[in-house]
MOPAC internal coordinates of N, CA, C and O (Angstrom, degrees):
PM7 1SCF
backbone

  N    0.0000 0     0.00 0     0.00 0    0    0    0
  C    1.4441 1     0.00 0     0.00 0    1    0    0
  C    1.5271 1   111.11 1     0.00 0    2    1    0
  O    1.2310 1   120.63 1   139.60 1    3    2    1
  N    1.3352 1   116.40 1   -40.40 1    3    2    1
  C    1.4577 1   120.41 1   179.94 1    5    3    2
  C    1.5270 1   110.49 1   -65.37 1    6    5    3
  O    1.2310 1   120.26 1   140.93 1    7    6    5
  N    1.3323 1   117.11 1   -39.07 1    7    6    5
  C    1.4627 1   121.05 1   178.73 1    9    7    6
  C    1.5254 1   110.98 1   -64.09 1   10    9    7
  O    1.2310 1   120.68 1   141.61 1   11   10    9
  N    1.3182 1   116.30 1   -38.39 1   11   10    9
  C    1.4657 1   120.68 1  -179.86 1   13   11   10
  C    1.5316 1   110.06 1   -65.01 1   14   13   11
  O    1.2310 1   119.89 1   136.81 1   15   14   13
  N    1.3208 1   117.81 1   -43.19 1   15   14   13
  C    1.4678 1   121.85 1   177.99 1   17   15   14
  C    1.5207 1   110.54 1   -63.47 1   18   17   15
  O    1.2310 1   120.02 1   139.63 1   19   18   17
  N    1.3304 1   117.56 1   -40.37 1   19   18   17
  C    1.4597 1   121.63 1   178.49 1   21   19   18
  C    1.5314 1   110.60 1   -64.65 1   22   21   19
  O    1.2310 1   120.32 1   137.21 1   23   22   21
  N    1.3258 1   117.00 1   -42.79 1   23   22   21
  C    1.4643 1   121.66 1   178.82 1   25   23   22
  C    1.5272 1   110.82 1   -63.61 1   26   25   23
  O    1.2310 1   120.39 1   137.87 1   27   26   25
  N    1.3224 1   116.87 1   -42.13 1   27   26   25
  C    1.4615 1   121.11 1   179.19 1   29   27   26
  C    1.5271 1   110.80 1   -64.45 1   30   29   27
  O    1.2310 1   120.22 1   135.75 1   31   30   29
  N    1.3198 1   117.18 1   -44.25 1   31   30   29
  C    1.4704 1   121.07 1   178.56 1   33   31   30
  C    1.5258 1   110.71 1   -63.94 1   34   33   31
  O    1.2310 1   120.00 1   141.34 1   35   34   33
  N    1.3157 1   117.60 1   -38.66 1   35   34   33
  C    1.4594 1   122.02 1   178.22 1   37   35   34
  C    1.5194 1   111.96 1   -63.75 1   38   37   35
  O    1.2310 1   120.46 1   137.57 1   39   38   37
  N    1.3145 1   116.72 1   -42.43 1   39   38   37
  C    1.4731 1   120.24 1   178.05 1   41   39   38
  C    1.5292 1   111.49 1   -64.03 1   42   41   39
  O    1.2310 1   120.83 1   138.78 1   43   42   41
  N    1.3230 1   116.02 1   -41.22 1   43   42   41
  C    1.4562 1   120.40 1   179.18 1   45   43   42
  C    1.5271 1   111.19 1   -63.98 1   46   45   43
  O    1.2310 1   120.55 1   138.09 1   47   46   45
  N    1.3203 1   116.56 1   -41.91 1   47   46   45
  C    1.4642 1   121.05 1   177.46 1   49   47   46
  C    1.5215 1   110.59 1   -64.53 1   50   49   47
  O    1.2310 1   120.27 1   136.37 1   51   50   49
  N    1.3109 1   117.09 1   -43.63 1   51   50   49
  C    1.4634 1   121.72 1   179.22 1   53   51   50
  C    1.5249 1   110.84 1   -62.48 1   54   53   51
  O    1.2310 1   120.31 1   140.38 1   55   54   53
  N    1.3237 1   117.01 1   -39.62 1   55   54   53
  C    1.4723 1   120.31 1   178.83 1   57   55   54
  C    1.5129 1   111.55 1   -63.96 1   58   57   55
  O    1.2310 1   119.94 1   147.61 1   59   58   57
  N    1.3284 1   117.72 1   -32.39 1   59   58   57
  C    1.4582 1   121.13 1   179.13 1   61   59   58
  C    1.5057 1   113.35 1   -78.54 1   62   61   59
  O    1.2310 1   119.48 1   159.73 1   63   62   61
  N    1.3267 1   118.59 1   -20.27 1   63   62   61
  C    1.4641 1   122.46 1  -176.84 1   65   63   62
  C    1.5197 1   111.49 1   -97.41 1   66   65   63
  O    1.2310 1   120.06 1   135.27 1   67   66   65
  N    1.3085 1   117.49 1   -44.73 1   67   66   65
  C    1.4560 1   122.44 1  -177.66 1   69   67   66
  C    1.5171 1   108.87 1   -86.09 1   70   69   67
  O    1.2310 1   120.29 1   -42.20 1   71   70   69
  N    1.3015 1   117.05 1   137.80 1   71   70   69
  C    1.4538 1   120.36 1  -179.56 1   73   71   70
  C    1.5053 1   111.88 1  -135.68 1   74   73   71
  O    1.2310 1   121.19 1    -0.91 1   75   74   73
  N    1.3106 1   115.34 1   179.09 1   75   74   73
  C    1.4540 1   121.14 1   175.65 1   77   75   74
  C    1.5272 1   107.87 1  -147.94 1   78   77   75
  O    1.2310 1   120.95 1   -14.56 1   79   78   77
  N    1.3211 1   115.78 1   165.44 1   79   78   77
  C    1.4539 1   121.06 1  -179.93 1   81   79   78
  C    1.5169 1   109.25 1  -134.38 1   82   81   79
  O    1.2310 1   120.40 1   -41.89 1   83   82   81
  N    1.3141 1   116.83 1   138.11 1   83   82   81
  C    1.4479 1   124.06 1   177.14 1   85   83   82
  C    1.5191 1   106.85 1  -118.19 1   86   85   83
  O    1.2310 1   119.36 1   -55.65 1   87   86   85
  N    1.3664 1   118.83 1   124.35 1   87   86   85
  C    1.4637 1   121.81 1  -173.00 1   89   87   86
  C    1.5301 1   113.44 1  -133.15 1   90   89   87
  O    1.2310 1   118.97 1  -112.13 1   91   90   89
  N    1.3111 1   119.57 1    67.87 1   91   90   89
  C    1.4655 1   118.56 1   177.56 1   93   91   90
  C    1.5297 1   111.45 1   -76.78 1   94   93   91
  O    1.2310 1   121.30 1   -33.41 1   95   94   93
  N    1.3327 1   115.11 1   146.59 1   95   94   93
  C    1.4723 1   119.35 1   173.34 1   97   95   94
  C    1.5214 1   106.61 1   -81.35 1   98   97   95
  O    1.2310 1   120.50 1   -52.61 1   99   98   97
  N    1.3288 1   116.66 1   127.39 1   99   98   97
  C    1.4607 1   120.41 1  -176.40 1  101   99   98
  C    1.5280 1   113.49 1  -104.28 1  102  101   99
  O    1.2310 1   120.13 1   163.39 1  103  102  101
  N    1.3377 1   117.36 1   -16.61 1  103  102  101
  C    1.4673 1   119.27 1   179.98 1  105  103  102
  C    1.5214 1   110.03 1  -159.73 1  106  105  103
  O    1.2310 1   121.78 1   -28.16 1  107  106  105
  N    1.3163 1   114.21 1   151.84 1  107  106  105
  C    1.4578 1   122.60 1   172.86 1  109  107  106
  C    1.5230 1   106.08 1  -132.39 1  110  109  107
  O    1.2310 1   120.68 1   -63.33 1  111  110  109
  N    1.3210 1   116.31 1   116.67 1  111  110  109
  C    1.4625 1   121.29 1  -172.96 1  113  111  110
  C    1.5253 1   110.60 1  -119.26 1  114  113  111
  O    1.2310 1   119.97 1   -42.72 1  115  114  113
  N    1.3179 1   117.66 1   137.28 1  115  114  113
  C    1.4672 1   121.98 1   178.74 1  117  115  114
  C    1.5265 1   112.06 1   -73.90 1  118  117  115
  O    1.2310 1   120.06 1   138.26 1  119  118  117
  N    1.3299 1   117.48 1   -41.74 1  119  118  117
  C    1.4606 1   121.29 1  -175.91 1  121  119  118
  C    1.5242 1   109.39 1  -148.16 1  122  121  119
  O    1.2310 1   120.82 1   -45.34 1  123  122  121
  N    1.3333 1   116.03 1   134.66 1  123  122  121
  C    1.4614 1   121.40 1   179.37 1  125  123  122
  C    1.5211 1   108.82 1  -133.51 1  126  125  123
  O    1.2310 1   120.96 1   -54.02 1  127  126  125
  N    1.3265 1   115.78 1   125.98 1  127  126  125
  C    1.4659 1   121.88 1   174.19 1  129  127  126
  C    1.5287 1   105.50 1  -123.26 1  130  129  127
  O    1.2310 1   119.65 1   -83.76 1  131  130  129
  N    1.3442 1   118.27 1    96.24 1  131  130  129
  C    1.4700 1   120.49 1  -172.06 1  133  131  130
  C    1.5220 1   115.78 1   -72.30 1  134  133  131
  O    1.2310 1   119.47 1   162.59 1  135  134  133
  N    1.3236 1   118.62 1   -17.41 1  135  134  133
  C    1.4698 1   120.47 1   177.94 1  137  135  134
  C    1.5245 1   108.96 1  -136.59 1  138  137  135
  O    1.2310 1   120.43 1   -19.78 1  139  138  137
  N    1.2984 1   116.77 1   160.22 1  139  138  137
  C    1.4631 1   121.72 1  -177.77 1  141  139  138
  C    1.5302 1   110.92 1   -66.38 1  142  141  139
  O    1.2310 1   121.26 1   -49.23 1  143  142  141
  N    1.3374 1   115.20 1   130.77 1  143  142  141
  C    1.4746 1   121.83 1   176.27 1  145  143  142
  C    1.5204 1   108.12 1  -136.44 1  146  145  143
  O    1.2310 1   120.56 1   -21.22 1  147  146  145
  N    1.3196 1   116.54 1   158.78 1  147  146  145
  C    1.4641 1   120.12 1  -179.46 1  149  147  146
  C    1.5249 1   110.54 1   -75.16 1  150  149  147
  O    1.2310 1   120.99 1   -23.88 1  151  150  149
  N    1.3181 1   115.71 1   156.12 1  151  150  149
  C    1.4655 1   121.34 1   178.71 1  153  151  150
  C    1.5262 1   110.61 1   -63.24 1  154  153  151
  O    1.2310 1   119.95 1   144.82 1  155  154  153
  N    1.3316 1   117.69 1   -35.18 1  155  154  153
  C    1.4689 1   121.05 1   178.68 1  157  155  154
  C    1.5280 1   110.97 1   -63.03 1  158  157  155
  O    1.2310 1   120.29 1   140.57 1  159  158  157
  N    1.3225 1   117.05 1   -39.43 1  159  158  157
  C    1.4659 1   120.62 1   179.13 1  161  159  158
  C    1.5312 1   110.82 1   -64.97 1  162  161  159
  O    1.2310 1   120.38 1   142.36 1  163  162  161
  N    1.3208 1   116.88 1   -37.64 1  163  162  161
  C    1.4634 1   120.62 1   179.65 1  165  163  162
  C    1.5303 1   110.55 1   -68.58 1  166  165  163
  O    1.2310 1   119.76 1   142.92 1  167  166  165
  N    1.3330 1   118.07 1   -37.08 1  167  166  165
  C    1.4737 1   121.35 1  -179.07 1  169  167  166
  C    1.5256 1   112.68 1   -68.22 1  170  169  167
  O    1.2310 1   119.79 1   154.85 1  171  170  169
  N    1.3227 1   118.01 1   -25.15 1  171  170  169
  C    1.4659 1   120.36 1  -174.02 1  173  171  170
  C    1.5349 1   113.52 1  -108.66 1  174  173  171
  O    1.2310 1   119.93 1  -156.59 1  175  174  173
  N    1.3228 1   117.74 1    23.41 1  175  174  173
  C    1.4683 1   120.01 1  -177.85 1  177  175  174
  C    1.5288 1   111.61 1   -70.32 1  178  177  175
  O    1.2310 1   121.38 1   -28.62 1  179  178  177
  N    1.3222 1   114.96 1   151.38 1  179  178  177
  C    1.4668 1   121.77 1   174.41 1  181  179  178
  C    1.5279 1   107.93 1  -128.65 1  182  181  179
  O    1.2310 1   119.98 1   -29.32 1  183  182  181
  N    1.3368 1   117.64 1   150.68 1  183  182  181
  C    1.4661 1   120.35 1  -179.40 1  185  183  182
  C    1.5242 1   111.55 1   -65.07 1  186  185  183
  O    1.2310 1   120.77 1   -39.89 1  187  186  185
  N    1.3176 1   116.13 1   140.11 1  187  186  185
  C    1.4647 1   122.29 1   178.69 1  189  187  186
  C    1.5281 1   111.48 1  -122.66 1  190  189  187
  O    1.2310 1   120.51 1  -167.29 1  191  190  189
  N    1.3269 1   116.63 1    12.71 1  191  190  189
  C    1.4640 1   120.68 1   177.43 1  193  191  190
  C    1.5214 1   113.08 1    97.46 1  194  193  191
  O    1.2310 1   121.42 1    -8.06 1  195  194  193
  N    1.3211 1   114.89 1   171.94 1  195  194  193
  C    1.4602 1   122.46 1   178.69 1  197  195  194
  C    1.5212 1   108.19 1   -89.32 1  198  197  195
  O    1.2310 1   120.98 1   -47.97 1  199  198  197
  N    1.3126 1   115.74 1   132.03 1  199  198  197
  C    1.4665 1   121.16 1  -176.24 1  201  199  198
  C    1.5233 1   109.92 1  -133.65 1  202  201  199
  O    1.2310 1   121.75 1   -19.56 1  203  202  201
  N    1.3191 1   114.26 1   160.44 1  203  202  201
  C    1.4536 1   121.10 1   175.69 1  205  203  202
  C    1.5213 1   109.11 1  -128.51 1  206  205  203
  O    1.2310 1   120.85 1   -38.90 1  207  206  205
  N    1.3155 1   115.98 1   141.10 1  207  206  205
  C    1.4554 1   122.03 1   176.00 1  209  207  206
  C    1.5152 1   109.25 1  -130.43 1  210  209  207
  O    1.2310 1   120.86 1   -23.73 1  211  210  209
  N    1.3228 1   115.96 1   156.27 1  211  210  209
  C    1.4588 1   120.23 1  -175.56 1  213  211  210
  C    1.5237 1   110.48 1  -144.73 1  214  213  211
  O    1.2310 1   121.06 1   -35.73 1  215  214  213
  N    1.3187 1   115.58 1   144.27 1  215  214  213
  C    1.4485 1   123.16 1   173.03 1  217  215  214
  C    1.5188 1   107.23 1  -130.76 1  218  217  215
  O    1.2310 1   120.23 1   -55.69 1  219  218  217
  N    1.3378 1   117.16 1   124.31 1  219  218  217
  C    1.4677 1   121.27 1  -176.25 1  221  219  218
  C    1.5151 1   111.20 1  -131.20 1  222  221  219
  O    1.2310 1   121.30 1   -27.57 1  223  222  221
  N    1.3158 1   115.11 1   152.43 1  223  222  221
  C    1.4596 1   122.51 1   172.56 1  225  223  222
  C    1.5297 1   108.17 1  -136.19 1  226  225  223
  O    1.2310 1   121.26 1   -38.17 1  227  226  225
  N    1.3150 1   115.20 1   141.83 1  227  226  225
  C    1.4564 1   124.24 1  -176.99 1  229  227  226
  C    1.5273 1   110.74 1   -83.92 1  230  229  227
  O    1.2310 1   120.26 1   -31.52 1  231  230  229
  N    1.3412 1   117.10 1   148.48 1  231  230  229
  C    1.4556 1   121.04 1   170.27 1  233  231  230
  C    1.5248 1   109.10 1  -135.51 1  234  233  231
  O    1.2310 1   120.72 1   -30.80 1  235  234  233
  N    1.3090 1   116.23 1   149.20 1  235  234  233
  C    1.4586 1   122.98 1  -179.18 1  237  235  234
  C    1.5179 1   108.54 1  -137.12 1  238  237  235
  O    1.2310 1   120.68 1   -52.41 1  239  238  237
  N    1.3268 1   116.30 1   127.59 1  239  238  237
  C    1.4649 1   122.72 1  -179.55 1  241  239  238
  C    1.5254 1   111.47 1    54.59 1  242  241  239
  O    1.2310 1   120.19 1  -144.21 1  243  242  241
  N    1.3178 1   117.24 1    35.79 1  243  242  241
  C    1.4538 1   122.41 1   178.77 1  245  243  242
  C    1.5154 1   114.95 1    81.33 1  246  245  243
  O    1.2310 1   119.77 1  -179.52 1  247  246  245
  N    1.3272 1   118.04 1     0.48 1  247  246  245
  C    1.4648 1   121.70 1  -179.39 1  249  247  246
  C    1.5277 1   108.80 1   -99.69 1  250  249  247
  O    1.2310 1   119.88 1   -66.66 1  251  250  249
  N    1.3501 1   117.83 1   113.34 1  251  250  249
  C    1.4635 1   119.57 1  -179.74 1  253  251  250
  C    1.5220 1   111.74 1   -78.05 1  254  253  251
  O    1.2310 1   120.91 1   -34.65 1  255  254  253
  N    1.3176 1   115.86 1   145.35 1  255  254  253
  C    1.4542 1   122.35 1   175.82 1  257  255  254
  C    1.5255 1   108.44 1  -108.52 1  258  257  255
  O    1.2310 1   121.01 1  -113.28 1  259  258  257
  N    1.3305 1   115.67 1    66.72 1  259  258  257
  C    1.4526 1   122.98 1  -177.73 1  261  259  258
  C    1.5205 1   111.26 1   101.14 1  262  261  259
  O    1.2310 1   121.14 1    -7.58 1  263  262  261
  N    1.3091 1   115.43 1   172.42 1  263  262  261
  C    1.4565 1   122.23 1   179.17 1  265  263  262
  C    1.5299 1   109.50 1  -121.21 1  266  265  263
  O    1.2310 1   119.97 1   -40.35 1  267  266  265
  N    1.3344 1   117.67 1   139.65 1  267  266  265
  C    1.4623 1   118.99 1   177.40 1  269  267  266
  C    1.5237 1   110.40 1   -67.42 1  270  269  267
  O    1.2310 1   120.76 1   -25.60 1  271  270  269
  N    1.3377 1   116.16 1   154.40 1  271  270  269
  C    1.4585 1   121.89 1  -177.08 1  273  271  270
  C    1.5287 1   110.02 1  -121.31 1  274  273  271
  O    1.2310 1   120.08 1   -52.45 1  275  274  273
  N    1.3230 1   117.46 1   127.55 1  275  274  273
  C    1.4620 1   121.90 1   179.40 1  277  275  274
  C    1.5275 1   109.94 1   -64.40 1  278  277  275
  O    1.2310 1   119.83 1   139.45 1  279  278  277
  N    1.3335 1   117.92 1   -40.55 1  279  278  277
  C    1.4682 1   119.94 1  -179.42 1  281  279  278
  C    1.5278 1   111.11 1   -65.07 1  282  281  279
  O    1.2310 1   119.66 1   146.82 1  283  282  281
  N    1.3146 1   118.25 1   -33.18 1  283  282  281
  C    1.4615 1   121.36 1   176.21 1  285  283  282
  C    1.5370 1   110.44 1   -65.91 1  286  285  283
  O    1.2310 1   120.17 1   139.11 1  287  286  285
  N    1.3246 1   117.28 1   -40.89 1  287  286  285
  C    1.4684 1   121.37 1   176.95 1  289  287  286
  C    1.5296 1   110.74 1   -63.34 1  290  289  287
  O    1.2310 1   120.21 1   140.54 1  291  290  289
  N    1.3280 1   117.20 1   -39.46 1  291  290  289
  C    1.4666 1   120.93 1   178.26 1  293  291  290
  C    1.5250 1   111.14 1   -65.39 1  294  293  291
  O    1.2310 1   120.32 1   136.72 1  295  294  293
  N    1.3184 1   116.99 1   -43.28 1  295  294  293
  C    1.4651 1   120.43 1   178.05 1  297  295  294
  C    1.5319 1   111.05 1   -61.12 1  298  297  295
  O    1.2310 1   120.49 1   141.57 1  299  298  297
  N    1.3197 1   116.67 1   -38.43 1  299  298  297
  C    1.4699 1   119.98 1   179.61 1  301  299  298
  C    1.5197 1   112.23 1   -68.34 1  302  301  299
  O    1.2310 1   119.83 1   157.06 1  303  302  301
  N    1.3138 1   117.93 1   -22.94 1  303  302  301
  C    1.4630 1   120.94 1   173.77 1  305  303  302
  C    1.5250 1   111.09 1   -80.41 1  306  305  303
  O    1.2310 1   119.86 1   145.74 1  307  306  305
  N    1.3265 1   117.88 1   -34.26 1  307  306  305
  C    1.4652 1   122.65 1  -175.58 1  309  307  306
  C    1.5270 1   114.22 1   -81.59 1  310  309  307
  O    1.2310 1   119.95 1   137.05 1  311  310  309
  N    1.3119 1   117.70 1   -42.95 1  311  310  309
  C    1.4695 1   122.65 1  -169.73 1  313  311  310
  C    1.5321 1   114.54 1   -57.78 1  314  313  311
  O    1.2310 1   118.32 1   134.92 1  315  314  313
  N    1.3339 1   120.81 1   -45.08 1  315  314  313
  C    1.4787 1   118.93 1  -175.98 1  317  315  314
  C    1.5292 1   114.78 1   -60.13 1  318  317  315
  O    1.2310 1   120.20 1   153.02 1  319  318  317
  N    1.3416 1   117.23 1   -26.98 1  319  318  317
  C    1.4683 1   119.68 1  -178.79 1  321  319  318
  C    1.5315 1   111.74 1  -114.68 1  322  321  319
  O    1.2310 1   120.21 1  -165.48 1  323  322  321
  N    1.3298 1   117.20 1    14.52 1  323  322  321
  C    1.4673 1   123.37 1   178.05 1  325  323  322
  C    1.5269 1   111.77 1    56.64 1  326  325  323
  O    1.2310 1   120.55 1  -135.59 1  327  326  325
  N    1.3282 1   116.56 1    44.41 1  327  326  325
  C    1.4610 1   121.27 1   178.81 1  329  327  326
  C    1.5148 1   112.17 1   -84.87 1  330  329  327
  O    1.2310 1   121.01 1   -17.67 1  331  330  329
  N    1.3397 1   115.67 1   162.33 1  331  330  329
  C    1.4641 1   119.62 1   177.77 1  333  331  330
  C    1.5258 1   112.35 1  -120.32 1  334  333  331
  O    1.2310 1   120.19 1   162.57 1  335  334  333
  N    1.3476 1   117.24 1   -17.43 1  335  334  333
  C    1.4588 1   119.38 1   178.21 1  337  335  334
  C    1.5200 1   110.35 1  -150.95 1  338  337  335
  O    1.2310 1   121.46 1   -18.60 1  339  338  337
  N    1.3308 1   114.82 1   161.40 1  339  338  337
  C    1.4626 1   122.43 1   177.57 1  341  339  338
  C    1.5277 1   108.83 1  -118.92 1  342  341  339
  O    1.2310 1   121.17 1   -37.44 1  343  342  341
  N    1.3223 1   115.36 1   142.56 1  343  342  341
  C    1.4620 1   121.04 1   178.74 1  345  343  342
  C    1.5266 1   108.57 1  -123.62 1  346  345  343
  O    1.2310 1   120.35 1   -33.82 1  347  346  345
  N    1.3343 1   116.94 1   146.18 1  347  346  345
  C    1.4660 1   123.86 1   179.92 1  349  347  346
  C    1.5330 1   111.04 1    53.11 1  350  349  347
  O    1.2310 1   121.23 1  -118.40 1  351  350  349
  N    1.3227 1   115.26 1    61.60 1  351  350  349
  C    1.4636 1   122.54 1  -173.24 1  353  351  350
  C    1.5276 1   111.20 1   -94.69 1  354  353  351
  O    1.2310 1   121.25 1   -46.33 1  355  354  353
  N    1.3247 1   115.22 1   133.67 1  355  354  353
  C    1.4651 1   122.32 1   171.18 1  357  355  354
  C    1.5267 1   107.15 1  -108.90 1  358  357  355
  O    1.2310 1   120.55 1   -50.02 1  359  358  357
  N    1.3197 1   116.55 1   129.98 1  359  358  357
  C    1.4621 1   121.94 1   178.03 1  361  359  358
  C    1.5280 1   107.67 1  -112.51 1  362  361  359
  O    1.2310 1   121.03 1   -55.82 1  363  362  361
  N    1.3301 1   115.63 1   124.18 1  363  362  361
  C    1.4645 1   121.62 1   178.76 1  365  363  362
  C    1.5207 1   109.49 1  -116.95 1  366  365  363
  O    1.2310 1   121.59 1   -33.98 1  367  366  365
  N    1.3136 1   114.56 1   146.02 1  367  366  365
  C    1.4593 1   121.99 1   173.01 1  369  367  366
  C    1.5251 1   106.36 1  -103.77 1  370  369  367
  O    1.2310 1   120.22 1   -63.38 1  371  370  369
  N    1.3241 1   117.19 1   116.62 1  371  370  369
  C    1.4650 1   122.58 1  -173.86 1  373  371  370
  C    1.5247 1   108.71 1  -114.68 1  374  373  371
  O    1.2310 1   121.15 1   -46.85 1  375  374  373
  N    1.3266 1   115.41 1   133.15 1  375  374  373
  C    1.4634 1   120.59 1  -176.40 1  377  375  374
  C    1.5209 1   111.46 1  -134.77 1  378  377  375
  O    1.2310 1   119.36 1  -104.52 1  379  378  377
  N    1.3489 1   118.83 1    75.48 1  379  378  377
  C    1.4548 1   118.70 1   175.09 1  381  379  378
  C    1.5346 1   110.14 1   -68.76 1  382  381  379
  O    1.2310 1   120.75 1   -47.40 1  383  382  381
  N    1.3181 1   116.16 1   132.60 1  383  382  381
  C    1.4535 1   122.41 1  -177.56 1  385  383  382
  C    1.5137 1   109.64 1  -126.26 1  386  385  383
  O    1.2310 1   120.52 1   -45.97 1  387  386  385
  N    1.3055 1   116.60 1   134.03 1  387  386  385
  C    1.4591 1   122.42 1  -179.32 1  389  387  386
  C    1.5251 1   110.08 1  -126.62 1  390  389  387
  O    1.2310 1   120.48 1  -124.57 1  391  390  389
  N    1.3062 1   116.69 1    55.43 1  391  390  389
  C    1.4554 1   121.11 1   178.80 1  393  391  390
  C    1.5103 1   112.00 1    79.85 1  394  393  391
  O    1.2310 1   120.17 1    81.69 1  395  394  393
  N    1.3055 1   117.29 1   -98.31 1  395  394  393
  C    1.4525 1   121.79 1  -174.32 1  397  395  394
  C    1.5214 1   113.71 1   -89.17 1  398  397  395
  O    1.2310 1   119.71 1   173.23 1  399  398  397
  N    1.3173 1   118.16 1    -6.77 1  399  398  397
  C    1.4613 1   121.38 1   179.75 1  401  399  398
  C    1.5191 1   109.69 1  -143.75 1  402  401  399
  O    1.2310 1   120.85 1   -12.52 1  403  402  401
  N    1.3179 1   115.99 1   167.48 1  403  402  401
  C    1.4605 1   120.33 1   179.55 1  405  403  402
  C    1.5133 1   110.70 1  -178.98 1  406  405  403
  O    1.2310 1   121.24 1    15.71 1  407  406  405
  N    1.3212 1   115.23 1  -164.29 1  407  406  405
  C    1.4640 1   122.97 1  -175.87 1  409  407  406
  C    1.5183 1   109.83 1  -135.12 1  410  409  407
  O    1.2310 1   120.59 1   -31.63 1  411  410  409
  N    1.3109 1   116.48 1   148.37 1  411  410  409
  C    1.4660 1   123.57 1   166.98 1  413  411  410
  C    1.5245 1   104.74 1  -111.54 1  414  413  411
  O    1.2310 1   120.17 1   -55.65 1  415  414  413
  N    1.3385 1   117.29 1   124.35 1  415  414  413
  C    1.4677 1   120.21 1  -176.74 1  417  415  414
  C    1.5224 1   111.33 1  -135.92 1  418  417  415
  O    1.2310 1   121.07 1   -28.51 1  419  418  417
  N    1.3182 1   115.56 1   151.49 1  419  418  417
  C    1.4528 1   123.41 1   164.73 1  421  419  418
  C    1.5180 1   106.96 1  -116.48 1  422  421  419
  O    1.2310 1   120.91 1   -47.73 1  423  422  421
  N    1.3290 1   115.86 1   132.27 1  423  422  421
  C    1.4588 1   121.56 1   175.65 1  425  423  422
  C    1.5209 1   107.96 1  -120.15 1  426  425  423
  O    1.2310 1   120.73 1   -43.21 1  427  426  425
  N    1.3311 1   116.22 1   136.79 1  427  426  425
  C    1.4627 1   121.01 1   175.05 1  429  427  426
  C    1.5353 1   107.53 1  -120.98 1  430  429  427
  O    1.2310 1   121.53 1   -35.36 1  431  430  429
  N    1.3138 1   114.68 1   144.64 1  431  430  429
  C    1.4653 1   120.80 1   178.86 1  433  431  430
  C    1.5211 1   106.31 1  -140.28 1  434  433  431
  O    1.2310 1   121.22 1   -54.67 1  435  434  433
  N    1.3273 1   115.26 1   125.33 1  435  434  433
  C    1.4552 1   119.28 1   179.97 1  437  435  434
  C    1.5112 1   111.90 1  -168.91 1  438  437  435
  O    1.2310 1   121.24 1    -6.06 1  439  438  437
  N    1.3336 1   115.24 1   173.94 1  439  438  437
  C    1.4576 1   121.20 1   178.54 1  441  439  438
  C    1.5250 1   108.38 1   -83.61 1  442  441  439
  O    1.2310 1   120.90 1   -53.64 1  443  442  441
  N    1.3274 1   115.88 1   126.36 1  443  442  441
  C    1.4683 1   121.86 1  -179.87 1  445  443  442
  C    1.5214 1   109.34 1   -91.58 1  446  445  443
  O    1.2310 1   121.27 1   -45.38 1  447  446  445
  N    1.3273 1   115.18 1   134.62 1  447  446  445
  C    1.4571 1   122.50 1   175.70 1  449  447  446
  C    1.5162 1   108.18 1  -123.22 1  450  449  447
  O    1.2310 1   121.24 1   -38.40 1  451  450  449
  N    1.3326 1   115.22 1   141.60 1  451  450  449
  C    1.4614 1   117.27 1  -178.46 1  453  451  450
  C    1.5032 1   112.42 1  -155.09 1  454  453  451
  O    1.2310 1   120.10 1   180.00 1  455  454  453

């Protein structure tokens, strides 16, 4: 009986330490403009490099504490370089899991223009 309790506790500890991640691509978009901009601003854009943005929410024991937002991930890619749109965007759904807790995330990667 004592060995069984030790084995069960060991498995529970291992589940909390060892994790895995699942990252399927959920969308591929040619052009994304997450907020309203003038037509003149779109005509005069210049490349600002390839950027990545992410939006994540924590979950514990299967209970999520909010949902990640794709538009939030896009804004996080645009803001550091003052971009207004993204081109050739890949959207991934990322779910790192560490046994009893984990994250739900959206990641976007694309060329920023501004």
